[in-house]
One Martini backbone bead per residue (centre of mass of N, CA, C, O) as a GRO file, in nm:
protein
  336
    1UNK     BB    1  -7.440 -12.516  -0.281
    2UNK     BB    2  -7.407 -12.393   0.022
    3UNK     BB    3  -7.547 -12.117   0.198
    4UNK     BB    4  -7.362 -11.896   0.426
    5UNK     BB    5  -7.388 -11.712   0.711
    6UNK     BB    6  -7.134 -11.494   0.843
    7UNK     BB    7  -7.154 -11.369   1.194
    8UNK     BB    8  -6.941 -11.162   1.338
    9UNK     BB    9  -6.693 -11.009   1.558
   10UNK     BB   10  -6.457 -10.898   1.796
   11UNK     BB   11  -6.451 -11.189   1.910
   12UNK     BB   12  -6.593 -11.364   1.684
   13UNK     BB   13  -6.446 -11.390   1.417
   14UNK     BB   14  -6.493 -11.445   1.094
   15UNK     BB   15  -6.227 -11.598   1.055
   16UNK     BB   16  -6.279 -11.817   1.268
   17UNK     BB   17  -6.536 -11.928   1.134
   18UNK     BB   18  -6.405 -11.993   0.852
   19UNK     BB   19  -6.194 -12.192   0.951
   20UNK     BB   20  -6.392 -12.401   1.056
   21UNK     BB   21  -6.538 -12.443   0.788
   22UNK     BB   22  -6.299 -12.547   0.623
   23UNK     BB   23  -6.277 -12.808   0.782
   24UNK     BB   24  -6.599 -12.906   0.744
   25UNK     BB   25  -6.696 -12.689   0.488
   26UNK     BB   26  -6.511 -12.629   0.205
   27UNK     BB   27  -6.776 -12.569  -0.015
   28UNK     BB   28  -6.879 -12.311   0.083
   29UNK     BB   29  -7.108 -12.043   0.053
   30UNK     BB   30  -7.019 -11.709   0.159
   31UNK     BB   31  -7.144 -11.467   0.389
   32UNK     BB   32  -7.016 -11.159   0.534
   33UNK     BB   33  -7.040 -11.029   0.865
   34UNK     BB   34  -6.973 -10.742   1.104
   35UNK     BB   35  -6.948 -10.672   1.422
   36UNK     BB   36  -6.872 -10.470   1.745
   37UNK     BB   37  -6.854 -10.667   1.946
   38UNK     BB   38  -6.775 -10.498   2.246
   39UNK     BB   39  -6.778 -10.201   2.152
   40UNK     BB   40  -7.063 -10.274   2.113
   41UNK     BB   41  -7.324 -10.319   2.296
   42UNK     BB   42  -7.555 -10.485   2.431
   43UNK     BB   43  -7.900 -10.549   2.334
   44UNK     BB   44  -8.227 -10.513   2.300
   45UNK     BB   45  -8.416 -10.684   2.027
   46UNK     BB   46  -8.707 -10.689   2.057
   47UNK     BB   47  -8.728 -11.021   2.208
   48UNK     BB   48  -8.419 -11.002   2.239
   49UNK     BB   49  -8.098 -11.054   2.381
   50UNK     BB   50  -7.775 -10.989   2.363
   51UNK     BB   51  -7.752 -10.784   2.107
   52UNK     BB   52  -7.658 -10.708   1.757
   53UNK     BB   53  -7.803 -10.498   1.521
   54UNK     BB   54  -7.999 -10.516   1.222
   55UNK     BB   55  -8.274 -10.661   1.102
   56UNK     BB   56  -8.273 -10.571   0.805
   57UNK     BB   57  -7.974 -10.638   0.744
   58UNK     BB   58  -8.004 -10.939   0.815
   59UNK     BB   59  -8.213 -11.007   0.603
   60UNK     BB   60  -8.038 -10.931   0.354
   61UNK     BB   61  -7.796 -11.131   0.426
   62UNK     BB   62  -8.001 -11.397   0.413
   63UNK     BB   63  -8.026 -11.416   0.121
   64UNK     BB   64  -8.017 -11.756   0.027
   65UNK     BB   65  -7.989 -11.885   0.305
   66UNK     BB   66  -7.961 -12.195   0.493
   67UNK     BB   67  -7.727 -12.074   0.684
   68UNK     BB   68  -7.647 -11.964   1.022
   69UNK     BB   69  -7.323 -11.828   1.147
   70UNK     BB   70  -7.326 -11.707   1.482
   71UNK     BB   71  -7.351 -11.480   1.763
   72UNK     BB   72  -7.527 -11.168   1.802
   73UNK     BB   73  -7.755 -11.180   1.627
   74UNK     BB   74  -8.102 -11.082   1.564
   75UNK     BB   75  -8.329 -11.350   1.609
   76UNK     BB   76  -8.621 -11.276   1.532
   77UNK     BB   77  -8.936 -11.310   1.423
   78UNK     BB   78  -8.885 -11.122   1.178
   79UNK     BB   79  -8.632 -11.256   1.067
   80UNK     BB   80  -8.732 -11.563   1.056
   81UNK     BB   81  -8.977 -11.506   0.863
   82UNK     BB   82  -8.813 -11.388   0.627
   83UNK     BB   83  -8.599 -11.644   0.604
   84UNK     BB   84  -8.747 -11.930   0.616
   85UNK     BB   85  -8.786 -12.032   0.323
   86UNK     BB   86  -8.460 -12.098   0.341
   87UNK     BB   87  -8.405 -12.123   0.628
   88UNK     BB   88  -8.277 -12.410   0.851
   89UNK     BB   89  -8.010 -12.296   1.012
   90UNK     BB   90  -7.901 -12.204   1.342
   91UNK     BB   91  -7.569 -12.115   1.450
   92UNK     BB   92  -7.461 -12.051   1.782
   93UNK     BB   93  -7.171 -11.915   1.967
   94UNK     BB   94  -7.341 -12.017   2.238
   95UNK     BB   95  -7.471 -12.119   2.541
   96UNK     BB   96  -7.673 -11.865   2.561
   97UNK     BB   97  -7.939 -11.802   2.313
   98UNK     BB   98  -8.080 -11.496   2.361
   99UNK     BB   99  -8.069 -11.396   2.040
  100UNK     BB  100  -8.278 -11.641   2.002
  101UNK     BB  101  -8.588 -11.732   1.874
  102UNK     BB  102  -8.676 -12.049   1.923
  103UNK     BB  103  -8.985 -12.070   1.887
  104UNK     BB  104  -8.986 -11.932   1.611
  105UNK     BB  105  -8.802 -12.136   1.469
  106UNK     BB  106  -8.990 -12.380   1.516
  107UNK     BB  107  -9.240 -12.264   1.370
  108UNK     BB  108  -9.049 -12.233   1.092
  109UNK     BB  109  -8.842 -12.488   1.068
  110UNK     BB  110  -8.584 -12.397   1.248
  111UNK     BB  111  -8.283 -12.485   1.339
  112UNK     BB  112  -8.107 -12.490   1.665
  113UNK     BB  113  -7.767 -12.423   1.756
  114UNK     BB  114  -7.492 -12.459   1.989
  115UNK     BB  115  -7.212 -12.378   2.247
  116UNK     BB  116  -7.150 -12.557   2.486
  117UNK     BB  117  -6.880 -12.468   2.686
  118UNK     BB  118  -6.692 -12.254   2.540
  119UNK     BB  119  -6.620 -12.089   2.843
  120UNK     BB  120  -6.559 -12.276   3.090
  121UNK     BB  121  -6.259 -12.243   3.144
  122UNK     BB  122  -6.242 -11.936   3.165
  123UNK     BB  123  -6.454 -11.908   3.388
  124UNK     BB  124  -6.317 -12.092   3.597
  125UNK     BB  125  -6.050 -11.933   3.616
  126UNK     BB  126  -6.178 -11.666   3.710
  127UNK     BB  127  -6.316 -11.772   3.960
  128UNK     BB  128  -6.059 -11.854   4.109
  129UNK     BB  129  -5.925 -11.576   4.097
  130UNK     BB  130  -6.156 -11.434   4.262
  131UNK     BB  131  -6.123 -11.600   4.519
  132UNK     BB  132  -5.822 -11.516   4.576
  133UNK     BB  133  -5.858 -11.212   4.559
  134UNK     BB  134  -6.065 -11.192   4.793
  135UNK     BB  135  -5.912 -11.339   5.021
  136UNK     BB  136  -5.636 -11.148   4.977
  137UNK     BB  137  -5.690 -10.855   4.875
  138UNK     BB  138  -5.534 -10.751   4.610
  139UNK     BB  139  -5.655 -10.480   4.518
  140UNK     BB  140  -5.614 -10.317   4.771
  141UNK     BB  141  -5.309 -10.358   4.803
  142UNK     BB  142  -5.230 -10.235   4.531
  143UNK     BB  143  -5.358  -9.954   4.570
  144UNK     BB  144  -5.199  -9.870   4.810
  145UNK     BB  145  -4.922  -9.880   4.689
  146UNK     BB  146  -4.973  -9.678   4.459
  147UNK     BB  147  -5.059  -9.448   4.686
  148UNK     BB  148  -4.816  -9.495   4.919
  149UNK     BB  149  -4.899  -9.736   5.092
  150UNK     BB  150  -4.800  -9.924   5.408
  151UNK     BB  151  -4.916 -10.183   5.554
  152UNK     BB  152  -4.856 -10.286   5.912
  153UNK     BB  153  -5.128 -10.495   5.986
  154UNK     BB  154  -5.154 -10.776   5.815
  155UNK     BB  155  -5.031 -10.970   6.063
  156UNK     BB  156  -5.272 -10.933   6.209
  157UNK     BB  157  -5.477 -11.169   6.294
  158UNK     BB  158  -5.758 -11.018   6.220
  159UNK     BB  159  -5.625 -10.956   5.905
  160UNK     BB  160  -5.615 -11.242   5.830
  161UNK     BB  161  -5.662 -11.488   5.616
  162UNK     BB  162  -5.753 -11.746   5.469
  163UNK     BB  163  -5.723 -12.062   5.338
  164UNK     BB  164  -5.803 -12.269   5.080
  165UNK     BB  165  -5.661 -12.473   5.216
  166UNK     BB  166  -5.923 -12.633   5.405
  167UNK     BB  167  -6.159 -12.514   5.290
  168UNK     BB  168  -6.509 -12.454   5.259
  169UNK     BB  169  -6.670 -12.505   4.945
  170UNK     BB  170  -6.950 -12.365   4.801
  171UNK     BB  171  -7.120 -12.512   4.518
  172UNK     BB  172  -7.336 -12.368   4.271
  173UNK     BB  173  -7.334 -12.565   4.023
  174UNK     BB  174  -7.252 -12.867   3.813
  175UNK     BB  175  -7.121 -12.786   3.548
  176UNK     BB  176  -6.891 -12.690   3.333
  177UNK     BB  177  -6.785 -12.486   3.543
  178UNK     BB  178  -6.818 -12.604   3.830
  179UNK     BB  179  -6.646 -12.868   3.779
  180UNK     BB  180  -6.383 -12.713   3.732
  181UNK     BB  181  -6.362 -12.564   3.998
  182UNK     BB  182  -6.367 -12.816   4.174
  183UNK     BB  183  -6.104 -12.949   4.064
  184UNK     BB  184  -5.917 -12.709   4.149
  185UNK     BB  185  -5.986 -12.692   4.456
  186UNK     BB  186  -5.919 -12.981   4.519
  187UNK     BB  187  -5.620 -12.966   4.433
  188UNK     BB  188  -5.571 -12.732   4.665
  189UNK     BB  189  -5.737 -12.856   4.937
  190UNK     BB  190  -6.028 -12.833   4.931
  191UNK     BB  191  -6.361 -12.852   5.051
  192UNK     BB  192  -6.620 -12.964   4.840
  193UNK     BB  193  -6.947 -12.841   4.787
  194UNK     BB  194  -7.242 -12.966   4.618
  195UNK     BB  195  -7.516 -12.791   4.440
  196UNK     BB  196  -7.735 -13.003   4.229
  197UNK     BB  197  -8.035 -13.149   4.137
  198UNK     BB  198  -7.919 -13.250   3.832
  199UNK     BB  199  -7.671 -13.390   3.983
  200UNK     BB  200  -7.527 -13.701   4.084
  201UNK     BB  201  -7.217 -13.659   3.994
  202UNK     BB  202  -6.929 -13.556   4.215
  203UNK     BB  203  -6.600 -13.602   4.200
  204UNK     BB  204  -6.499 -13.307   4.358
  205UNK     BB  205  -6.756 -13.350   4.557
  206UNK     BB  206  -6.985 -13.299   4.808
  207UNK     BB  207  -7.299 -13.387   4.808
  208UNK     BB  208  -7.573 -13.148   4.850
  209UNK     BB  209  -7.929 -13.127   4.892
  210UNK     BB  210  -7.904 -12.866   5.090
  211UNK     BB  211  -7.855 -12.534   5.079
  212UNK     BB  212  -7.847 -12.460   5.381
  213UNK     BB  213  -7.619 -12.654   5.455
  214UNK     BB  214  -7.406 -12.537   5.267
  215UNK     BB  215  -7.403 -12.250   5.382
  216UNK     BB  216  -7.324 -12.330   5.686
  217UNK     BB  217  -7.036 -12.468   5.578
  218UNK     BB  218  -6.934 -12.212   5.417
  219UNK     BB  219  -6.645 -11.999   5.355
  220UNK     BB  220  -6.704 -12.046   5.045
  221UNK     BB  221  -6.896 -11.891   4.778
  222UNK     BB  222  -6.988 -12.035   4.453
  223UNK     BB  223  -7.150 -11.935   4.145
  224UNK     BB  224  -7.302 -12.177   3.873
  225UNK     BB  225  -7.582 -12.132   3.762
  226UNK     BB  226  -7.842 -12.133   3.590
  227UNK     BB  227  -8.087 -11.937   3.457
  228UNK     BB  228  -8.398 -11.943   3.634
  229UNK     BB  229  -8.676 -11.976   3.827
  230UNK     BB  230  -8.504 -12.126   4.057
  231UNK     BB  231  -8.236 -11.915   4.058
  232UNK     BB  232  -8.383 -11.670   4.101
  233UNK     BB  233  -8.292 -11.532   4.400
  234UNK     BB  234  -8.135 -11.760   4.576
  235UNK     BB  235  -7.943 -11.518   4.695
  236UNK     BB  236  -7.997 -11.370   4.999
  237UNK     BB  237  -8.023 -11.252   5.307
  238UNK     BB  238  -8.094 -11.528   5.426
  239UNK     BB  239  -7.860 -11.689   5.302
  240UNK     BB  240  -7.622 -11.519   5.397
  241UNK     BB  241  -7.685 -11.560   5.711
  242UNK     BB  242  -7.577 -11.870   5.699
  243UNK     BB  243  -7.308 -11.788   5.689
  244UNK     BB  244  -7.022 -11.759   5.802
  245UNK     BB  245  -6.803 -11.576   5.936
  246UNK     BB  246  -6.597 -11.449   5.695
  247UNK     BB  247  -6.700 -11.490   5.426
  248UNK     BB  248  -6.708 -11.580   5.078
  249UNK     BB  249  -6.832 -11.422   4.767
  250UNK     BB  250  -6.903 -11.562   4.430
  251UNK     BB  251  -6.998 -11.420   4.097
  252UNK     BB  252  -6.999 -11.601   3.756
  253UNK     BB  253  -7.288 -11.601   3.630
  254UNK     BB  254  -7.576 -11.438   3.723
  255UNK     BB  255  -7.715 -11.170   3.859
  256UNK     BB  256  -8.013 -11.286   3.964
  257UNK     BB  257  -7.891 -11.494   4.178
  258UNK     BB  258  -7.817 -11.214   4.330
  259UNK     BB  259  -7.833 -11.001   4.605
  260UNK     BB  260  -7.666 -10.704   4.610
  261UNK     BB  261  -7.772 -10.556   4.861
  262UNK     BB  262  -7.720 -10.784   5.055
  263UNK     BB  263  -7.418 -10.803   5.003
  264UNK     BB  264  -7.351 -10.507   5.091
  265UNK     BB  265  -7.453 -10.535   5.373
  266UNK     BB  266  -7.266 -10.769   5.467
  267UNK     BB  267  -7.011 -10.600   5.419
  268UNK     BB  268  -7.071 -10.337   5.586
  269UNK     BB  269  -7.100 -10.511   5.862
  270UNK     BB  270  -6.863 -10.749   5.853
  271UNK     BB  271  -6.956 -11.042   5.805
  272UNK     BB  272  -6.798 -11.032   5.554
  273UNK     BB  273  -6.495 -11.039   5.416
  274UNK     BB  274  -6.574 -11.100   5.098
  275UNK     BB  275  -6.607 -11.012   4.737
  276UNK     BB  276  -6.714 -11.127   4.394
  277UNK     BB  277  -6.780 -10.994   4.055
  278UNK     BB  278  -6.867 -11.032   3.696
  279UNK     BB  279  -7.177 -10.989   3.760
  280UNK     BB  280  -7.431 -10.731   3.716
  281UNK     BB  281  -7.717 -10.543   3.757
  282UNK     BB  282  -7.543 -10.339   3.581
  283UNK     BB  283  -7.437 -10.302   3.221
  284UNK     BB  284  -7.305 -10.076   3.321
  285UNK     BB  285  -7.214  -9.917   3.595
  286UNK     BB  286  -7.301  -9.652   3.740
  287UNK     BB  287  -7.208  -9.385   3.864
  288UNK     BB  288  -7.217  -9.431   4.216
  289UNK     BB  289  -7.262  -9.706   4.274
  290UNK     BB  290  -7.261  -9.899   4.542
  291UNK     BB  291  -7.054 -10.123   4.446
  292UNK     BB  292  -6.816  -9.902   4.405
  293UNK     BB  293  -6.831  -9.839   4.741
  294UNK     BB  294  -6.765 -10.128   4.834
  295UNK     BB  295  -6.602 -10.296   5.049
  296UNK     BB  296  -6.444 -10.591   4.961
  297UNK     BB  297  -6.516 -10.547   4.646
  298UNK     BB  298  -6.490 -10.730   4.340
  299UNK     BB  299  -6.491 -10.608   4.003
  300UNK     BB  300  -6.593 -10.718   3.674
  301UNK     BB  301  -6.676 -10.676   3.313
  302UNK     BB  302  -6.782 -10.946   3.196
  303UNK     BB  303  -6.490 -11.153   3.134
  304UNK     BB  304  -6.464 -11.462   3.198
  305UNK     BB  305  -6.511 -11.575   2.883
  306UNK     BB  306  -6.244 -11.443   2.789
  307UNK     BB  307  -6.104 -11.605   2.500
  308UNK     BB  308  -5.963 -11.744   2.233
  309UNK     BB  309  -6.060 -12.032   2.285
  310UNK     BB  310  -6.359 -11.969   2.299
  311UNK     BB  311  -6.391 -11.882   2.010
  312UNK     BB  312  -6.282 -12.134   1.877
  313UNK     BB  313  -6.481 -12.336   2.001
  314UNK     BB  314  -6.736 -12.225   1.897
  315UNK     BB  315  -6.662 -12.264   1.598
  316UNK     BB  316  -6.620 -12.569   1.608
  317UNK     BB  317  -6.895 -12.661   1.709
  318UNK     BB  318  -7.060 -12.535   1.482
  319UNK     BB  319  -6.924 -12.662   1.227
  320UNK     BB  320  -6.985 -12.959   1.315
  321UNK     BB  321  -7.294 -12.922   1.292
  322UNK     BB  322  -7.317 -12.839   1.006
  323UNK     BB  323  -7.199 -13.101   0.892
  324UNK     BB  324  -7.419 -13.286   1.007
  325UNK     BB  325  -7.654 -13.154   0.859
  326UNK     BB  326  -7.544 -13.212   0.567
  327UNK     BB  327  -7.527 -13.532   0.639
  328UNK     BB  328  -7.792 -13.617   0.804
  329UNK     BB  329  -7.722 -13.575   1.101
  330UNK     BB  330  -7.729 -13.545   1.418
  331UNK     BB  331  -7.719 -13.302   1.636
  332UNK     BB  332  -7.543 -13.227   1.923
  333UNK     BB  333  -7.669 -12.898   1.972
  334UNK     BB  334  -7.970 -12.910   1.979
  335UNK     BB  335  -8.277 -12.701   2.075
  336UNK     BB  336  -8.523 -12.831   1.858
   0.00000   0.00000   0.00000
């Protein structure tokens, strides 16, 4: 009987992981541990990021386990080296497995699989909500009403927003999230432009091969690329200056894709109509941070991917790959 470590937390509950395992590997022998993320924040541990937990405690929990079915546990070189004589598979319920040292796992003969697209629907829905909230300035209007103010000039022509229907939306990154955002905005009547050098077919967007052209044409810009050396810092002051006057910028991808000081400058100058971001240069933002004082900017605390369905899908994808591993079949989501 295979022994599996089940390591959940307050988002992907151990119970959710166990229910998925019961469907796919009903005779597994499981050891269960539970972290406290998101109540306890992610930190860098050793050489891995966005993790929580203690390396020594994880090593102890892995004793005798052939498989680890986890979310945020820190699989550092130290942990993998200690567990590798027995450990053969790490299945992590995340799209970006930054808490796993994949090269170290490879070097020790441990396979790693992940859960790509687990929160694509949730993130896409949040992105569309942020676009609408920024265009319509819903947060500011709500706060004014709560404070007892009733603005009388919002029907003045210069104060009225654009409509999303008929707007040109520049979408950067046409992966699992971006493609869902594109299909939703297309259904709303927007004209969607898509920039992604690695995607040939964009059913709900006009493919644009030049980022500068996309920016010059886009009254709404929404960012969905994966973070890598090519996308880090891809939208800065020079790129924002290419957008039309009164454009809207939304980032629900990764913070380093966007220069936030340049964004705040463009908002403060009045050149941009509004912006919204779910991912921020520091999480949490310290009190008094410039972004918390920037008008027409909506920020949310990195929760776009939060839904019960995201947790359930992560568990389902991982348990299915564990079943494939045990059956000697190729893993669907292997990373090494």
